N, C-alpha and C positions, 0 to 999 in steps of 0.2 A: 757841297764842296763849292768852296769860294769860287768864281770865276770875275771874270771882266764887271768892274763894279762890285763888286763883292755879295754879287747873289748867290744863292744857296741852290742846289737840285737835289730834290728828294726822289729815290731810285727804287726804294724797297721799304716795308711796312712789316713789322710783326705785332700783333696784338693778343692780347691772353685774357681769358674771362674763366668764368667758372660752371658754365651752362654748356649741353651737347650744341646747341645752336651754333649755325655756320654763317660767316659773312659773306653777302653775295652783292655788296656793293659801297664802296668807298669813293666819297666825292671830298675834295678839298676845293672851296670856295665852291664855284661853279663848275668844275672840271671835273668829270666821272673819271677817277685814274685806275680803278679796279670795277668792274660789272660782268658778272655772269648770270644766267640765272637760277633762282632757286629751284631744285635744291642740290645743287651742284657746287656750293661755296667752300670756304675753306676754314673747317676749325681752328680753335684755340691754338695759338703757339706755331701755327705754322707761316715761314717767311713769306709775304708775296711779293712777286715781281710787278710794280705798279709802271702804269705811264708816268714817264720822269714828268717830275713837278717843279716849276722853276720858282723860287720867293725871290721877289729882288731887293737888293738891300734897302732899310728903310721904309717900306711899304706896310708896317703896321701888321694889326690882328688878321689870322686867317680864320676861316671856319672849316672843322672838319664834320662830316658827315658819314654813320658809317650805318650801314642796313643788314639785317640779321634775318635769317626764316624762320626766327621765333623773338619771345621776349626776354629780355636779357635785362629789366626793369629792377631795380635794386641792387645789381652786379658792378661791382668795381670792374673798370677795364685799364689795364695796362696798354700804353702804346710805344712802340719805339720805332722811330724814325729813324732810316739808314740814307746817307746821301752818298752821292756817286763816288765821293773819294773814300768811303768807308765811316768815314766819323757816324754817330749815334745819339741822338737825343729822346729820350724817355719822357711820357707824359700820364699822370696817372688821370681817367676820368671816372668820379665820382658820382655813380646814376644813383 
């Protein structure tokens, strides 16, 4: 959601993939926005209420790290970023 200065706040994420593995960590840049010990992760298609992450206007490229409890090598992952105003952005990670 745009706030003062055009910043965006990501508040939730949904990820889809086609293995039975679960997500146990999501990190944006150096911030852990979701972190639970395996095997208590979230399955594919679950909307995850992450720790709000602010992207400053004009800040450039950001890194995304997702950790699973098993291998998802060779699997495409669709990521839906949900901003705090309800707007969304989809990204395809081609592994």
